[in-house]
N, C-alpha and C positions, 0 to 999 in steps of 0.2 A: 529902046537902046538903054543898056545898063551902064551908067557912068560912075557907079560906086568904085572906089579904089580897091584894087586887089590886095590881098594880104601879102605882106613881105615874106619871101621864102627865106627861112633862117639859113645862115651859112653853115655848111657841114664841117665838122672838125677835121683838121689835117692830121695825118699820121706823123707823129714825131720820128725823126730819122733814127733815133736810138731805141725806139720801142721794140721789144723782142719777147713778148709774152710766150710765144710758142717755141721758144728755144729748145733745141735738142742737142745734147752733148754726145760727142763720139767717144769720150773718155770713160763713159759710165755704162754699167749694165742697169737695166730697169726691170723690176719684178712687180707685177700687179699682185697685191696681197689683200687678205681679209682677216680680221680678228674680231673677237667679241668684247664688248665693254661689260661692265658689271650689271647692266640692265638686260643683258642677253642679246643685244642688238649687234649685228655685224657692221663693222666699220671698214670701209674700203680705203686703200692707199696705194701709192706708188713708192716703192723702195728703190733708192738709188745707191749703187755701190761702185767705187772705183774699179774698173775692169781688172786691174792687177790683183784685186782682193775679192773678186766676185765669188770665188769658191772658198768655202770655209777650210782653213788649214790649221790644224791643232797646234803646230809649233810656231805659229806667227802671232805676234801680239794683237790683241783685239782692238778695234777702232772705236773712237768716240762716235756718238750718234746725235742727231738733231731731228726733232719732230717739228714739222712746219704746218701751220694752220692758215687756211685761206681767208680772204675778206668775208665779212658777213654778207650772206646772200650769194656768194660766189661758190666755186667748186675748185678742186685741186688743180684743174687745168688752167685756172686763172690766177696767175701770180705765184702761187705756192710751188708749183712744179719748177718754175724758173728759179726761185730762191733755193729750192732743194738741190737742183743740179749745180748751181754756181757754188754752193757750199760743199757738195760732194766732190767737186773738182779740186777742192782744197784739202781733201783727205778724210772727210767724214762720211759715215753712212747716214743717209738722210731719208726721212719718211714724210712725204706729203700726203695728208689725209683729207678725206671728205668728212666733214662733221655729220653726225647723225641727222637724218631727215633731208640731207642735201646730197647731190651728186649720186654716186653709186652706193652710198651707205644706206642702211635700212632705216625705216621709219616713215610715218605719214609725211608726204612731201611738204617741205617749207615750214614745218612747225617750229616755233621758237621754244627752246628748253635749255636755258643757259647752264643749269646744273649738269645736264647730259652732255652738252658741248664740252664742258670742262672735264668731265669724266673721260671723254674720248682721248684727251691728251694723256691721262694716266693709263688708259687701256693701251695706247700706243707704246708707252714705256714698258708695260707688261710684255708686249709683243717683241719689242726690240731686245729686251733683257733676256729673252730665250733664244736669240739668234747667236750662233757660235762665232760670228764675225764681230759682234758688238761687245764692248766692255760695259756691263750694266751699271757700273759705278761712274760712268762718264756720259750721261745722257742730258742733253739740253733741249730747249724748246724755243721756237720763234713763232710769234703770232703776228699776222698782217691784218691791219684794220680791226674789225671786231674780234678776230681771233687773238689779238693782243690782250684784250680784257679776259677772254676765256683762259688763255695760258697763265695769266697772273692768278686767276681764281684757282686753277689747278695747282699751281706751284705753292700756294699758301698752305695746302694740306697734303702735298706730296713732295717730301724732301728728296725723292729720287731724281727730280728735275733740278739738276745742279747749277744751271745757268739759264737765265731768261732774257730774251730779247724781243722787242716789239718794234714794228715798223708802221708808220701812219696809223697809230692806234686810235680806235674809237672806244671810249667807255660806253658800252651799249646800254648800260643802266642809266647813266646821266643823260645820254643823248635822247633817250625816250622820255625820261621824267621831265627834263628841263629844256631840251633842244640846245642847239649851238649857242654859246654865249648866254646861257640861261634866259633865252628869249621866250620861252613858253610859260604862260601863266597857269596858276592852279586850276582856273576855270577851263582852260583849254585842255589840260591834262584830264580833268574830270570828264570832259566831253568825249575824249578818246576812249577812256575806260568804259563809259556808258555805251558807246558804239560797239566796242568789242563784246560787251556783255549781251547786248541785243543780238549780235551776230551768233553768239553761242545758242540762243533760242532757235534761230533760223536753222542752224546745223543740227541741233537736237531733234528738230522736227523733220529732218531729211532734206533741208534746203541746200542750195549751192554754197560752196566755200567761196569766200571773198578774200582778196589779197590787198596788201597795203605797202606803202613806202617803196623801197627798191629804186631801180633806175627807170626813168621815163623811156618810152618806146619811140618817141618822135620829138623833135625840137620845134619850138614856136619862136616867133620873133621876140617874145618877151620871156623866154625861158631863163631861169635863174642861172648864174654862173656855175653853181654847184651841180645843178641838173646837167648842164652842158659838160662838165668835167666827167661825171659818171657815164653819161651817154657816150662820150668819146671812147671809153674803154669797153663798156658792156654791150653797146649796140652797133659797133662797127667791126670790121675784120681785125682790128687791133687786138681785141680781147674777147669777142663774142664766142660763146660756147654753150650748146644746149645738151645736157646729159640725156642719156637714153630714157631715164625715168621721168623726165620733165618735158615741158613744152616751151617754145619761145615766148609765149604770152605770160608765163608764170616765173621765168627765171629771174632771180634776184629778189622776188617779192615774198616776204613772210606772210603767213595767214593772218588776217585781221583779228580773228578770235584768240590767237595765241600770242600776238606781238606784245601785249601788255605784260607778259611774263617778265619782260626786261625791266619793268618798273620796280620789281622786287630784287633786282640784281645790283649788288654793290661790290664790284671787284676790288676797289681800292681800299675798302675797309680792312684794316689790319695788314696792309701791304708791307708794313715795316717788319712783320714777322718772317718774311722771306729771308732776311739777313741772317747769317753772313753769306748766303748765296747771292751772287751778283745779278744786277739788273742793268740792261742797256736799252735806252729808249732812242729810237731814230724817228725823226719827224722832218717834214719839209719846212723850210723857213717861211714859205708862203702858204702852208697848208691850212685849210679851214679847220682841220682837226687838231692843230698844234696844241690847243688848250688841254687836251686829254693827256698827252705825253708829258706836258709840263706840270700838270697837277699830280700825276703819278710820281714823277721825279721828285717833286716837292715833298710828298708824303713818304716815299721810300727811305729806308735806312741804308747806310753804306754797307758794302761797296755798290755804287751806282754811277752811271754816266748817261749823258744825253748828247745826242748829235743832231744839230739842226742843219739840214742839207741846204746850202745856198741855192736860191732860185727854184727850189722844188715845191710843187703843190702836193696835195694828198695823193691823187692818182698817179702822179709822176713816179712815185716810189713803188707802184705796182709792177712796172715793166720797163722803165727807161734805164737801160743798163749803163748809160753814160752818167747817170745821177745816183743810182743805187750804190751805197758804200759796201760792196761785197767784201772788199779787202778788210775793212774795219770790222765787219761782222765776223769774218773768218778769224781775225786776230783775237776778238773777244772770246769766241768759243774755244779757240786754240789755247788761250791762256787759262781759261777757267775749267776746261775739260781735259787738262793735262794730267798725265799719270801721277 
């Protein structure tokens, strides 16, 4: 007879009553689009247009537009479609994109390439600027989680992006170099770099690709609260989505051999040069990622603003429509993308 105690079954996360990741608006038309970035790669996106303005009309004033980027490791169907629709309902043309290497966009699956990610935002501006319904002088950008840092990186060298907002931003460079709260030592960083370098030998010799970080696929009794937070979105019906080019086992996970590219990524360097274009940082008051928005706000030049959403964590601002400040985001873009 086995008298060993059984492992405790971790409690599964409850679905928040206001979570609405897969929201679909009746007031908008949606067009699946593709366009090329400067690397010749096709970027996929969903273009949302108010139905009253879906057809291009020459004698009607063109609309302002907003490019929306998804969380790192996610795809446009996770969070960014929601934001794009809620903003389009306020009178903008919006474009939710899949970053290169993710979702329906081209590239080797799950590769990390922050320069290319940032280029995708500029390529999206190219695409929008050729649309007869869009005023190319009134294009803004909104980045969620990791895309916040890619949007900032793009805006530093692309003045066509007239207003920049981030939500639950991760500085993907600092997060990988130093970890949250600068908790990673140089020795730990070196070990990660060494593991990635050794994995490159494996792949160069034809071995299997390995993946890293991302969201866990199951909870344990001792799972960290941040693991639980991401699991609750990415591994439950709340936000789970597997693109056609991916598999459930690899969704959210960058490749191990490429993830160290983030250690050379410094999106907040020279962030002050975005001025006089405005920046708006939105973070949860309880978010584990709050440090990144506050650091960016500290370094940025005016005009800038920061909103700490009371009671909100990091993932809460992915899909909880009762917490996400859509009205404030709409007002920000409305003011700064005005004619």
